[in-house]
C-alpha positions, 0 to 999 in steps of 0.5 A, a space after each residue: 867399203 872396198 876401195 879400188 885397190 881391191 882387184 878380186 874376191 872369192 867367196 868360201 863355202 862357209 860364207 866368208 870372203 877372201 879379199 885380194 889387194 893389188 897393192 899388197 900383191 905388188 909389194 909382196 912380189 917386189 919383196 920376193 925379188 928383193 930378198 932373192 937378189 940379197 941371197 945372191 950377194 952372199 955368193 958375190 962376197 964369197 967370190 970377192 973375199 980372196 981379192 978384196 978385204 971387207 973394207 975395200 969391198 964395202 967402199 968400192 961397192 957403195 962408191 958404185 952405188 952412190 955414183 949410180 944414184 948421183 947420176 940418176 938424180 942429176 938426170 931426173 930432177 923430179 926424183 930429188 927429195 925436198 928434205 926438210 932440215 929436221 930430216 937430215 939427222 934421220 937421213 944421216 943415222 939411216 945412211 950410217 946404219 945401212 952402209 958402214 955398220 950393216 954391210 961391213 959387219 956382215 962382210 967381215 962375218 963372211 970371212 968365217 962363215 959359208 954363204 948359206 950360214 952367213 945368210 942366216 944371220 940376217 934372220 935376226 932382223 925381223 925380230 929386232 924390227 918387230 920389237 923396235 916397231 912395237 916400242 917406237 911406232 906402237 905397232 901391234 904384233 898379232 898372234 898370227 905374225 908371232 906364230 909365223 916368226 916362231 915357225 920361221 925361226 924353227 926352219 932357220 934352226 933346222 938349216 943351221 944345225 942340220 944342213 947349211 954348214 955341211 961340207 964347209 971347213 971348220 973355219 968357214 962354217 963356225 957359227 961361233 965366229 958370227 958374233 960381229 956379223 950379228 950387228 948387221 941385222 940389228 943395224 938393218 932393223 934400225 935402218 928400216 925403222 928410221 927410213 919408213 917415215 922418209 919413204 912415206 913422205 918422199 919419192 922412193 928412188 930419191 930418198 934412198 939415193 940420198 941415204 946411200 950417198 950420205 952413208 957412203 960419204 962416211 967411207 971416204 977415209 977408206 978410199 985410198 985403201 980401196 983403190 989400191 985393192 981395185 988396181 989388182 982386181 980381176 975381170 971376174 972380180 969387177 963383174 961380181 963387184 958391179 953386180 953386188 953394187 947395182 943388182 944386190 944393193 941399189 935395186 933391192 934397197 929401192 924395192 925395200 923402201 917402196 914396200 915400207 910405203 904400204 906395209 908395217 915395219 914388222 911385216 916387211 922385215 919378216 921377208 928377211 927370213 927368206 934370204 937364207 933360202 935363196 942363198 942356199 939356192 944360189 949356192 947350189 946353182 953357182 957354187 955347185 954345192 947343193 943343200 941337203 934334204 934337211 936344209 931344203 926341209 928347213 927352207 920349206 918351214 921358213 917359207 911357211 912361217 913367212 907366209 903365215 906372217 903375211 896372211 891377211 885377215 878374212 873379211 866377213 861378207 
């Protein structure tokens, strides 16, 4: 039986039928916007690091995020989630994983890594998420998806080894300094796994807002230090800070959580492979550092791998 979510189909010459799902198409589009915005965050962090240290940047960024969500939930009571007592521990764990652990380690890592290289670190998240989902939620990793992961990782390797780090100083592009940053994709995979049942049960905006507020509250001890840095922040720095807070955090977090309502964790996490591709594009457009032909080739391979993980099985007529 074909549900009302199916909006079109096309019969192939071999008698098979491709079926297109409107919900999945919208989710895919939302995830593409999400990872494109995340790719630009690495440029913002790169521009802010001369003015703010990682602790200051993270605290100010998520202070703005939490304030925006608090105002929104105050004005729109229908978005407020009715959280059960047993869910608060899940919210606390997800908030801590998403904010202080995931973000501080990645920003700290970017002190030693150029933006495209730092963006490549997040490509560990899909593999971690797939393993966690298979272990905890018993999600089956299909052969097609496994092949897509391998192809995407091959593209990432091309970018790392042959393209993305070209032109950077030794300190800024040394991948050996990325050890701390590797905690970021692990924390993000944990957040994705923990937030999936919450996203399925509650209003997306409301539950994401609550998780961001809870995670940001853990940063209160750092607030005096952050405010000291904000006092000397330039106008351009404030512009980048507001952008990575709202356009690079709040918006993408909402799109990510919305996707978890319709896609398994492993398929959603596969889109993280596209973050370094977009980071390369933003680096070329905003910093005037175009990627090499090899880096572009690696990006194409990453796209092919992600496309393979997202291909739906054909349905016989």
